[in-house]
Gaussian input, Z-matrix of N, CA and C with variables (Angstrom, degrees):
# hf/3-21g

backbone

0 1
 N
 C     1     B1
 C     2     B2     1     A1
 N     3     B3     2     A2     1     D1
 C     4     B4     3     A3     2     D2
 C     5     B5     4     A4     3     D3
 N     6     B6     5     A5     4     D4
 C     7     B7     6     A6     5     D5
 C     8     B8     7     A7     6     D6
 N     9     B9     8     A8     7     D7
 C    10    B10     9     A9     8     D8
 C    11    B11    10    A10     9     D9
 N    12    B12    11    A11    10    D10
 C    13    B13    12    A12    11    D11
 C    14    B14    13    A13    12    D12
 N    15    B15    14    A14    13    D13
 C    16    B16    15    A15    14    D14
 C    17    B17    16    A16    15    D15
 N    18    B18    17    A17    16    D16
 C    19    B19    18    A18    17    D17
 C    20    B20    19    A19    18    D18
 N    21    B21    20    A20    19    D19
 C    22    B22    21    A21    20    D20
 C    23    B23    22    A22    21    D21
 N    24    B24    23    A23    22    D22
 C    25    B25    24    A24    23    D23
 C    26    B26    25    A25    24    D24
 N    27    B27    26    A26    25    D25
 C    28    B28    27    A27    26    D26
 C    29    B29    28    A28    27    D27
 N    30    B30    29    A29    28    D28
 C    31    B31    30    A30    29    D29
 C    32    B32    31    A31    30    D30
 N    33    B33    32    A32    31    D31
 C    34    B34    33    A33    32    D32
 C    35    B35    34    A34    33    D33
 N    36    B36    35    A35    34    D34
 C    37    B37    36    A36    35    D35
 C    38    B38    37    A37    36    D36
 N    39    B39    38    A38    37    D37
 C    40    B40    39    A39    38    D38
 C    41    B41    40    A40    39    D39
 N    42    B42    41    A41    40    D40
 C    43    B43    42    A42    41    D41
 C    44    B44    43    A43    42    D42
 N    45    B45    44    A44    43    D43
 C    46    B46    45    A45    44    D44
 C    47    B47    46    A46    45    D45
 N    48    B48    47    A47    46    D46
 C    49    B49    48    A48    47    D47
 C    50    B50    49    A49    48    D48
 N    51    B51    50    A50    49    D49
 C    52    B52    51    A51    50    D50
 C    53    B53    52    A52    51    D51
 N    54    B54    53    A53    52    D52
 C    55    B55    54    A54    53    D53
 C    56    B56    55    A55    54    D54
 N    57    B57    56    A56    55    D55
 C    58    B58    57    A57    56    D56
 C    59    B59    58    A58    57    D57
 N    60    B60    59    A59    58    D58
 C    61    B61    60    A60    59    D59
 C    62    B62    61    A61    60    D60
 N    63    B63    62    A62    61    D61
 C    64    B64    63    A63    62    D62
 C    65    B65    64    A64    63    D63
 N    66    B66    65    A65    64    D64
 C    67    B67    66    A66    65    D65
 C    68    B68    67    A67    66    D66
 N    69    B69    68    A68    67    D67
 C    70    B70    69    A69    68    D68
 C    71    B71    70    A70    69    D69
 N    72    B72    71    A71    70    D70
 C    73    B73    72    A72    71    D71
 C    74    B74    73    A73    72    D72
 N    75    B75    74    A74    73    D73
 C    76    B76    75    A75    74    D74
 C    77    B77    76    A76    75    D75
 N    78    B78    77    A77    76    D76
 C    79    B79    78    A78    77    D77
 C    80    B80    79    A79    78    D78
 N    81    B81    80    A80    79    D79
 C    82    B82    81    A81    80    D80
 C    83    B83    82    A82    81    D81
 N    84    B84    83    A83    82    D82
 C    85    B85    84    A84    83    D83
 C    86    B86    85    A85    84    D84
 N    87    B87    86    A86    85    D85
 C    88    B88    87    A87    86    D86
 C    89    B89    88    A88    87    D87
 N    90    B90    89    A89    88    D88
 C    91    B91    90    A90    89    D89
 C    92    B92    91    A91    90    D90
 N    93    B93    92    A92    91    D91
 C    94    B94    93    A93    92    D92
 C    95    B95    94    A94    93    D93
 N    96    B96    95    A95    94    D94
 C    97    B97    96    A96    95    D95
 C    98    B98    97    A97    96    D96
 N    99    B99    98    A98    97    D97
 C   100   B100    99    A99    98    D98
 C   101   B101   100   A100    99    D99
 N   102   B102   101   A101   100   D100
 C   103   B103   102   A102   101   D101
 C   104   B104   103   A103   102   D102
 N   105   B105   104   A104   103   D103
 C   106   B106   105   A105   104   D104
 C   107   B107   106   A106   105   D105
 N   108   B108   107   A107   106   D106
 C   109   B109   108   A108   107   D107
 C   110   B110   109   A109   108   D108
 N   111   B111   110   A110   109   D109
 C   112   B112   111   A111   110   D110
 C   113   B113   112   A112   111   D111
 N   114   B114   113   A113   112   D112
 C   115   B115   114   A114   113   D113
 C   116   B116   115   A115   114   D114
 N   117   B117   116   A116   115   D115
 C   118   B118   117   A117   116   D116
 C   119   B119   118   A118   117   D117
 N   120   B120   119   A119   118   D118
 C   121   B121   120   A120   119   D119
 C   122   B122   121   A121   120   D120
 N   123   B123   122   A122   121   D121
 C   124   B124   123   A123   122   D122
 C   125   B125   124   A124   123   D123
 N   126   B126   125   A125   124   D124
 C   127   B127   126   A126   125   D125
 C   128   B128   127   A127   126   D126
 N   129   B129   128   A128   127   D127
 C   130   B130   129   A129   128   D128
 C   131   B131   130   A130   129   D129
 N   132   B132   131   A131   130   D130
 C   133   B133   132   A132   131   D131
 C   134   B134   133   A133   132   D132
 N   135   B135   134   A134   133   D133
 C   136   B136   135   A135   134   D134
 C   137   B137   136   A136   135   D135
 N   138   B138   137   A137   136   D136
 C   139   B139   138   A138   137   D137
 C   140   B140   139   A139   138   D138
 N   141   B141   140   A140   139   D139
 C   142   B142   141   A141   140   D140
 C   143   B143   142   A142   141   D141
 N   144   B144   143   A143   142   D142
 C   145   B145   144   A144   143   D143
 C   146   B146   145   A145   144   D144
 N   147   B147   146   A146   145   D145
 C   148   B148   147   A147   146   D146
 C   149   B149   148   A148   147   D147
 N   150   B150   149   A149   148   D148
 C   151   B151   150   A150   149   D149
 C   152   B152   151   A151   150   D150
 N   153   B153   152   A152   151   D151
 C   154   B154   153   A153   152   D152
 C   155   B155   154   A154   153   D153
 N   156   B156   155   A155   154   D154
 C   157   B157   156   A156   155   D155
 C   158   B158   157   A157   156   D156
 N   159   B159   158   A158   157   D157
 C   160   B160   159   A159   158   D158
 C   161   B161   160   A160   159   D159
 N   162   B162   161   A161   160   D160
 C   163   B163   162   A162   161   D161
 C   164   B164   163   A163   162   D162
 N   165   B165   164   A164   163   D163
 C   166   B166   165   A165   164   D164
 C   167   B167   166   A166   165   D165
 N   168   B168   167   A167   166   D166
 C   169   B169   168   A168   167   D167
 C   170   B170   169   A169   168   D168
 N   171   B171   170   A170   169   D169
 C   172   B172   171   A171   170   D170
 C   173   B173   172   A172   171   D171
 N   174   B174   173   A173   172   D172
 C   175   B175   174   A174   173   D173
 C   176   B176   175   A175   174   D174
 N   177   B177   176   A176   175   D175
 C   178   B178   177   A177   176   D176
 C   179   B179   178   A178   177   D177
 N   180   B180   179   A179   178   D178
 C   181   B181   180   A180   179   D179
 C   182   B182   181   A181   180   D180
 N   183   B183   182   A182   181   D181
 C   184   B184   183   A183   182   D182
 C   185   B185   184   A184   183   D183
 N   186   B186   185   A185   184   D184
 C   187   B187   186   A186   185   D185
 C   188   B188   187   A187   186   D186
 N   189   B189   188   A188   187   D187
 C   190   B190   189   A189   188   D188
 C   191   B191   190   A190   189   D189
 N   192   B192   191   A191   190   D190
 C   193   B193   192   A192   191   D191
 C   194   B194   193   A193   192   D192
 N   195   B195   194   A194   193   D193
 C   196   B196   195   A195   194   D194
 C   197   B197   196   A196   195   D195
 N   198   B198   197   A197   196   D196
 C   199   B199   198   A198   197   D197
 C   200   B200   199   A199   198   D198
 N   201   B201   200   A200   199   D199
 C   202   B202   201   A201   200   D200
 C   203   B203   202   A202   201   D201
 N   204   B204   203   A203   202   D202
 C   205   B205   204   A204   203   D203
 C   206   B206   205   A205   204   D204
 N   207   B207   206   A206   205   D205
 C   208   B208   207   A207   206   D206
 C   209   B209   208   A208   207   D207
 N   210   B210   209   A209   208   D208
 C   211   B211   210   A210   209   D209
 C   212   B212   211   A211   210   D210
 N   213   B213   212   A212   211   D211
 C   214   B214   213   A213   212   D212
 C   215   B215   214   A214   213   D213
 N   216   B216   215   A215   214   D214
 C   217   B217   216   A216   215   D215
 C   218   B218   217   A217   216   D216
 N   219   B219   218   A218   217   D217
 C   220   B220   219   A219   218   D218
 C   221   B221   220   A220   219   D219
 N   222   B222   221   A221   220   D220
 C   223   B223   222   A222   221   D221
 C   224   B224   223   A223   222   D222
 N   225   B225   224   A224   223   D223
 C   226   B226   225   A225   224   D224
 C   227   B227   226   A226   225   D225
 N   228   B228   227   A227   226   D226
 C   229   B229   228   A228   227   D227
 C   230   B230   229   A229   228   D228
 N   231   B231   230   A230   229   D229
 C   232   B232   231   A231   230   D230
 C   233   B233   232   A232   231   D231
 N   234   B234   233   A233   232   D232
 C   235   B235   234   A234   233   D233
 C   236   B236   235   A235   234   D234
 N   237   B237   236   A236   235   D235
 C   238   B238   237   A237   236   D236
 C   239   B239   238   A238   237   D237
 N   240   B240   239   A239   238   D238
 C   241   B241   240   A240   239   D239
 C   242   B242   241   A241   240   D240
 N   243   B243   242   A242   241   D241
 C   244   B244   243   A243   242   D242
 C   245   B245   244   A244   243   D243
 N   246   B246   245   A245   244   D244
 C   247   B247   246   A246   245   D245
 C   248   B248   247   A247   246   D246
 N   249   B249   248   A248   247   D247
 C   250   B250   249   A249   248   D248
 C   251   B251   250   A250   249   D249
 N   252   B252   251   A251   250   D250
 C   253   B253   252   A252   251   D251
 C   254   B254   253   A253   252   D252
 N   255   B255   254   A254   253   D253
 C   256   B256   255   A255   254   D254
 C   257   B257   256   A256   255   D255
 N   258   B258   257   A257   256   D256
 C   259   B259   258   A258   257   D257
 C   260   B260   259   A259   258   D258
 N   261   B261   260   A260   259   D259
 C   262   B262   261   A261   260   D260
 C   263   B263   262   A262   261   D261
 N   264   B264   263   A263   262   D262
 C   265   B265   264   A264   263   D263
 C   266   B266   265   A265   264   D264
 N   267   B267   266   A266   265   D265
 C   268   B268   267   A267   266   D266
 C   269   B269   268   A268   267   D267
 N   270   B270   269   A269   268   D268
 C   271   B271   270   A270   269   D269
 C   272   B272   271   A271   270   D270
 N   273   B273   272   A272   271   D271
 C   274   B274   273   A273   272   D272
 C   275   B275   274   A274   273   D273
 N   276   B276   275   A275   274   D274
 C   277   B277   276   A276   275   D275
 C   278   B278   277   A277   276   D276
 N   279   B279   278   A278   277   D277
 C   280   B280   279   A279   278   D278
 C   281   B281   280   A280   279   D279

   B1=1.4498
   B2=1.5345
   B3=1.3342
   B4=1.4599
   B5=1.5248
   B6=1.3356
   B7=1.4707
   B8=1.5248
   B9=1.3199
   B10=1.4667
   B11=1.5217
   B12=1.3292
   B13=1.4645
   B14=1.5255
   B15=1.3145
   B16=1.4755
   B17=1.5244
   B18=1.3085
   B19=1.4702
   B20=1.5325
   B21=1.3276
   B22=1.4641
   B23=1.5272
   B24=1.3146
   B25=1.4619
   B26=1.5282
   B27=1.3045
   B28=1.4673
   B29=1.5337
   B30=1.3010
   B31=1.4677
   B32=1.5278
   B33=1.3036
   B34=1.4639
   B35=1.5282
   B36=1.3192
   B37=1.4627
   B38=1.5285
   B39=1.3494
   B40=1.4630
   B41=1.5248
   B42=1.3383
   B43=1.4601
   B44=1.5209
   B45=1.3249
   B46=1.4659
   B47=1.5187
   B48=1.3232
   B49=1.4560
   B50=1.5280
   B51=1.3130
   B52=1.4562
   B53=1.5178
   B54=1.3209
   B55=1.4651
   B56=1.5173
   B57=1.3308
   B58=1.4584
   B59=1.5260
   B60=1.3072
   B61=1.4607
   B62=1.5249
   B63=1.3246
   B64=1.4596
   B65=1.5178
   B66=1.3303
   B67=1.4678
   B68=1.5268
   B69=1.3378
   B70=1.4615
   B71=1.5205
   B72=1.3349
   B73=1.4657
   B74=1.5254
   B75=1.3354
   B76=1.4603
   B77=1.5221
   B78=1.3279
   B79=1.4637
   B80=1.5144
   B81=1.3212
   B82=1.4635
   B83=1.5233
   B84=1.3149
   B85=1.4522
   B86=1.5280
   B87=1.3359
   B88=1.4577
   B89=1.5242
   B90=1.3236
   B91=1.4659
   B92=1.5334
   B93=1.3240
   B94=1.4619
   B95=1.5155
   B96=1.3119
   B97=1.4637
   B98=1.5236
   B99=1.3307
   B100=1.4684
   B101=1.5225
   B102=1.3161
   B103=1.4660
   B104=1.5314
   B105=1.3208
   B106=1.4657
   B107=1.5238
   B108=1.3227
   B109=1.4615
   B110=1.5264
   B111=1.3209
   B112=1.4708
   B113=1.5266
   B114=1.3175
   B115=1.4682
   B116=1.5283
   B117=1.3197
   B118=1.4738
   B119=1.5298
   B120=1.3120
   B121=1.4641
   B122=1.5236
   B123=1.3196
   B124=1.4687
   B125=1.5181
   B126=1.3281
   B127=1.4677
   B128=1.5240
   B129=1.3251
   B130=1.4632
   B131=1.5313
   B132=1.3328
   B133=1.4591
   B134=1.5256
   B135=1.3178
   B136=1.4656
   B137=1.5116
   B138=1.3163
   B139=1.4703
   B140=1.5238
   B141=1.3152
   B142=1.4661
   B143=1.5255
   B144=1.3202
   B145=1.4627
   B146=1.5231
   B147=1.3282
   B148=1.4648
   B149=1.5255
   B150=1.3052
   B151=1.4633
   B152=1.5316
   B153=1.3319
   B154=1.4706
   B155=1.5285
   B156=1.3327
   B157=1.4620
   B158=1.5320
   B159=1.3201
   B160=1.4643
   B161=1.5309
   B162=1.3355
   B163=1.4603
   B164=1.5268
   B165=1.3271
   B166=1.4686
   B167=1.5282
   B168=1.3298
   B169=1.4656
   B170=1.5202
   B171=1.3110
   B172=1.4655
   B173=1.5219
   B174=1.3184
   B175=1.4621
   B176=1.5232
   B177=1.3144
   B178=1.4671
   B179=1.5284
   B180=1.3321
   B181=1.4695
   B182=1.5285
   B183=1.3283
   B184=1.4676
   B185=1.5258
   B186=1.3273
   B187=1.4649
   B188=1.5309
   B189=1.3172
   B190=1.4637
   B191=1.5299
   B192=1.3147
   B193=1.4564
   B194=1.5263
   B195=1.3277
   B196=1.4599
   B197=1.5235
   B198=1.3121
   B199=1.4651
   B200=1.5223
   B201=1.3261
   B202=1.4625
   B203=1.5291
   B204=1.3219
   B205=1.4661
   B206=1.5246
   B207=1.3317
   B208=1.4634
   B209=1.5268
   B210=1.3310
   B211=1.4627
   B212=1.5280
   B213=1.3303
   B214=1.4677
   B215=1.5269
   B216=1.3375
   B217=1.4693
   B218=1.5252
   B219=1.3211
   B220=1.4620
   B221=1.5302
   B222=1.3306
   B223=1.4656
   B224=1.5341
   B225=1.3377
   B226=1.4655
   B227=1.5285
   B228=1.3193
   B229=1.4645
   B230=1.5252
   B231=1.3202
   B232=1.4675
   B233=1.5255
   B234=1.3229
   B235=1.4761
   B236=1.5287
   B237=1.3140
   B238=1.4672
   B239=1.5291
   B240=1.3271
   B241=1.4632
   B242=1.5265
   B243=1.3185
   B244=1.4710
   B245=1.5247
   B246=1.3138
   B247=1.4685
   B248=1.5298
   B249=1.3301
   B250=1.4672
   B251=1.5277
   B252=1.3288
   B253=1.4669
   B254=1.5262
   B255=1.3144
   B256=1.4663
   B257=1.5217
   B258=1.3288
   B259=1.4707
   B260=1.5312
   B261=1.3241
   B262=1.4687
   B263=1.5295
   B264=1.3167
   B265=1.4668
   B266=1.5199
   B267=1.3176
   B268=1.4699
   B269=1.5344
   B270=1.3381
   B271=1.4706
   B272=1.5227
   B273=1.3288
   B274=1.4651
   B275=1.5271
   B276=1.3470
   B277=1.4713
   B278=1.5245
   B279=1.3208
   B280=1.4756
   B281=1.4998
   A1=109.91
   A2=116.49
   A3=119.37
   A4=110.65
   A5=117.05
   A6=119.64
   A7=110.86
   A8=116.52
   A9=120.76
   A10=110.30
   A11=116.78
   A12=120.43
   A13=110.77
   A14=116.94
   A15=120.47
   A16=109.62
   A17=116.75
   A18=120.26
   A19=111.32
   A20=117.49
   A21=120.72
   A22=112.57
   A23=117.14
   A24=120.45
   A25=113.85
   A26=117.05
   A27=121.42
   A28=107.81
   A29=116.76
   A30=121.91
   A31=113.78
   A32=118.04
   A33=120.40
   A34=113.21
   A35=118.68
   A36=121.84
   A37=109.46
   A38=115.04
   A39=119.59
   A40=112.37
   A41=117.91
   A42=120.89
   A43=109.69
   A44=114.17
   A45=120.92
   A46=107.14
   A47=115.76
   A48=121.98
   A49=107.79
   A50=116.35
   A51=119.54
   A52=110.47
   A53=116.00
   A54=120.80
   A55=114.52
   A56=117.65
   A57=118.68
   A58=115.21
   A59=118.53
   A60=120.82
   A61=109.97
   A62=115.33
   A63=121.28
   A64=108.73
   A65=115.50
   A66=120.78
   A67=111.03
   A68=114.29
   A69=119.41
   A70=109.45
   A71=116.96
   A72=121.98
   A73=113.13
   A74=116.39
   A75=120.58
   A76=112.67
   A77=117.48
   A78=120.97
   A79=113.82
   A80=116.64
   A81=120.21
   A82=110.52
   A83=115.16
   A84=120.66
   A85=110.16
   A86=116.53
   A87=122.52
   A88=107.71
   A89=116.12
   A90=120.73
   A91=107.16
   A92=115.39
   A93=120.81
   A94=111.08
   A95=115.07
   A96=121.73
   A97=107.55
   A98=115.62
   A99=121.16
   A100=112.97
   A101=117.61
   A102=120.12
   A103=110.24
   A104=117.24
   A105=120.99
   A106=111.14
   A107=115.63
   A108=120.41
   A109=110.56
   A110=116.62
   A111=120.94
   A112=111.05
   A113=116.78
   A114=120.66
   A115=110.75
   A116=116.96
   A117=120.66
   A118=110.53
   A119=117.54
   A120=120.35
   A121=109.86
   A122=117.40
   A123=121.00
   A124=111.42
   A125=116.65
   A126=121.13
   A127=110.58
   A128=116.86
   A129=121.20
   A130=111.32
   A131=116.90
   A132=120.53
   A133=110.70
   A134=116.37
   A135=120.41
   A136=111.88
   A137=116.56
   A138=120.70
   A139=109.77
   A140=116.03
   A141=120.91
   A142=110.91
   A143=116.75
   A144=121.26
   A145=111.98
   A146=116.47
   A147=119.75
   A148=112.41
   A149=117.67
   A150=121.56
   A151=113.19
   A152=117.05
   A153=120.78
   A154=111.00
   A155=116.77
   A156=119.79
   A157=110.95
   A158=116.97
   A159=121.10
   A160=110.82
   A161=116.97
   A162=120.11
   A163=110.64
   A164=116.81
   A165=121.06
   A166=110.38
   A167=116.66
   A168=120.07
   A169=111.02
   A170=117.14
   A171=121.01
   A172=110.85
   A173=116.94
   A174=120.96
   A175=110.76
   A176=116.14
   A177=121.01
   A178=111.50
   A179=116.71
   A180=120.11
   A181=110.44
   A182=116.61
   A183=120.79
   A184=111.62
   A185=116.79
   A186=120.34
   A187=111.99
   A188=117.89
   A189=121.00
   A190=110.06
   A191=116.26
   A192=121.29
   A193=105.79
   A194=115.64
   A195=120.88
   A196=114.59
   A197=118.52
   A198=119.80
   A199=111.02
   A200=116.36
   A201=119.23
   A202=110.26
   A203=117.43
   A204=120.82
   A205=110.38
   A206=116.77
   A207=120.35
   A208=111.21
   A209=116.21
   A210=120.07
   A211=110.08
   A212=115.97
   A213=119.81
   A214=111.19
   A215=116.59
   A216=119.30
   A217=111.41
   A218=116.42
   A219=119.72
   A220=110.60
   A221=116.49
   A222=120.81
   A223=110.82
   A224=115.96
   A225=120.82
   A226=114.09
   A227=117.34
   A228=120.26
   A229=112.42
   A230=116.08
   A231=120.91
   A232=110.81
   A233=116.65
   A234=122.22
   A235=110.95
   A236=116.64
   A237=121.59
   A238=111.83
   A239=116.56
   A240=120.28
   A241=110.56
   A242=116.89
   A243=120.63
   A244=110.20
   A245=117.00
   A246=121.09
   A247=110.64
   A248=116.81
   A249=120.87
   A250=110.82
   A251=116.94
   A252=120.80
   A253=110.51
   A254=117.28
   A255=120.44
   A256=111.95
   A257=117.59
   A258=121.66
   A259=110.39
   A260=116.80
   A261=120.76
   A262=110.16
   A263=116.79
   A264=120.27
   A265=111.63
   A266=117.24
   A267=120.59
   A268=111.04
   A269=116.74
   A270=120.15
   A271=113.00
   A272=116.17
   A273=121.08
   A274=109.73
   A275=118.21
   A276=121.18
   A277=112.06
   A278=114.59
   A279=120.26
   A280=109.81
   D1=-31.57
   D2=179.84
   D3=-63.05
   D4=-41.37
   D5=178.41
   D6=-57.63
   D7=-45.80
   D8=179.14
   D9=-62.18
   D10=-42.62
   D11=179.64
   D12=-62.90
   D13=-40.06
   D14=178.05
   D15=-63.35
   D16=-47.54
   D17=-178.90
   D18=-65.12
   D19=-35.51
   D20=179.13
   D21=-69.92
   D22=-29.25
   D23=-175.02
   D24=-103.16
   D25=-12.66
   D26=-178.82
   D27=-133.02
   D28=87.94
   D29=-172.19
   D30=-64.54
   D31=-17.77
   D32=-179.09
   D33=-87.07
   D34=-4.78
   D35=-179.71
   D36=-78.16
   D37=128.99
   D38=176.23
   D39=-117.06
   D40=-22.87
   D41=175.58
   D42=-135.70
   D43=145.78
   D44=178.58
   D45=-132.31
   D46=127.48
   D47=177.64
   D48=-121.58
   D49=114.25
   D50=-177.34
   D51=73.48
   D52=-153.74
   D53=-176.77
   D54=-91.65
   D55=-20.89
   D56=-171.61
   D57=-129.34
   D58=-8.22
   D59=-177.88
   D60=-95.69
   D61=99.83
   D62=178.54
   D63=-116.75
   D64=141.94
   D65=-176.27
   D66=-129.93
   D67=149.80
   D68=176.03
   D69=-88.95
   D70=-174.05
   D71=-175.98
   D72=-62.22
   D73=-26.68
   D74=179.59
   D75=-90.68
   D76=2.19
   D77=-179.72
   D78=87.04
   D79=4.35
   D80=179.09
   D81=-77.02
   D82=145.11
   D83=178.21
   D84=-67.60
   D85=138.96
   D86=177.74
   D87=-108.24
   D88=128.18
   D89=177.20
   D90=-75.48
   D91=124.00
   D92=-177.38
   D93=-92.83
   D94=135.74
   D95=176.35
   D96=-91.77
   D97=101.46
   D98=-175.01
   D99=-62.81
   D100=-33.28
   D101=179.09
   D102=-64.26
   D103=-43.09
   D104=177.24
   D105=-63.99
   D106=-42.76
   D107=-178.94
   D108=-64.13
   D109=-44.88
   D110=179.64
   D111=-61.29
   D112=-43.51
   D113=178.56
   D114=-63.84
   D115=-39.94
   D116=-179.89
   D117=-68.76
   D118=-38.98
   D119=176.44
   D120=-60.72
   D121=-43.08
   D122=177.68
   D123=-61.24
   D124=-42.32
   D125=178.78
   D126=-63.58
   D127=-46.70
   D128=-179.83
   D129=-64.38
   D130=-39.64
   D131=178.19
   D132=-63.73
   D133=-39.02
   D134=177.41
   D135=-61.58
   D136=-42.51
   D137=177.43
   D138=-63.17
   D139=-46.97
   D140=179.69
   D141=-58.83
   D142=-48.43
   D143=-178.92
   D144=-62.44
   D145=-37.30
   D146=-177.61
   D147=-69.54
   D148=-14.65
   D149=-179.31
   D150=-104.09
   D151=12.14
   D152=-179.81
   D153=-57.53
   D154=-42.71
   D155=-179.40
   D156=-59.06
   D157=-38.53
   D158=-177.82
   D159=-67.60
   D160=-40.68
   D161=177.64
   D162=-65.53
   D163=-41.23
   D164=179.53
   D165=-65.32
   D166=-43.42
   D167=178.62
   D168=-62.22
   D169=-44.29
   D170=-178.15
   D171=-59.34
   D172=-40.37
   D173=177.91
   D174=-62.66
   D175=-44.73
   D176=179.75
   D177=-67.22
   D178=-43.11
   D179=179.17
   D180=-60.79
   D181=-40.60
   D182=-178.17
   D183=-63.61
   D184=-27.72
   D185=-179.49
   D186=-76.65
   D187=-15.19
   D188=179.90
   D189=-86.03
   D190=147.03
   D191=170.82
   D192=-95.46
   D193=76.78
   D194=-167.73
   D195=-63.64
   D196=-41.39
   D197=-179.03
   D198=-63.99
   D199=-42.19
   D200=178.24
   D201=-66.35
   D202=-40.45
   D203=178.04
   D204=-60.57
   D205=-45.03
   D206=179.79
   D207=-63.22
   D208=-42.98
   D209=179.08
   D210=-62.30
   D211=-48.95
   D212=-179.60
   D213=-60.34
   D214=-40.04
   D215=178.11
   D216=-62.33
   D217=-40.48
   D218=-179.76
   D219=-66.13
   D220=-43.34
   D221=-179.03
   D222=-68.52
   D223=-41.65
   D224=-173.02
   D225=-93.86
   D226=-7.10
   D227=-177.82
   D228=68.04
   D229=32.05
   D230=-178.97
   D231=-107.75
   D232=177.17
   D233=-179.57
   D234=-127.38
   D235=33.00
   D236=-177.18
   D237=-57.45
   D238=-44.97
   D239=-178.40
   D240=-65.69
   D241=-48.36
   D242=179.42
   D243=-60.22
   D244=-41.12
   D245=179.11
   D246=-62.50
   D247=-42.45
   D248=-179.48
   D249=-64.96
   D250=-43.58
   D251=179.10
   D252=-64.41
   D253=-45.01
   D254=178.60
   D255=-62.65
   D256=-36.41
   D257=176.83
   D258=-62.78
   D259=-45.45
   D260=179.55
   D261=-62.23
   D262=-45.88
   D263=179.50
   D264=-63.13
   D265=-34.92
   D266=178.91
   D267=-70.22
   D268=-37.54
   D269=-179.72
   D270=-75.34
   D271=-26.86
   D272=-178.56
   D273=-128.72
   D274=71.06
   D275=-177.28
   D276=-69.89
   D277=157.00
   D278=176.10
   D279=-68.44

């Protein structure tokens, strides 16, 4: 995440080696503004944290055989697929 924060706050950086060695296109060292980087890391972490529910839902959705569930529900007149989706959404709310 630090690399992304550096690139987001220092547009002239093209390479990053370690935590503090950043270089421009000509290979010159770029002085990093740690306050900007720290603020950007906090912003990026907030975005990441706010999407936890979406990552959890995606994992659960992937474990379902949704097309087969939908087909079986249509043939059998059941709501197994809808019930499974609603359960996932209830366990991982926005």
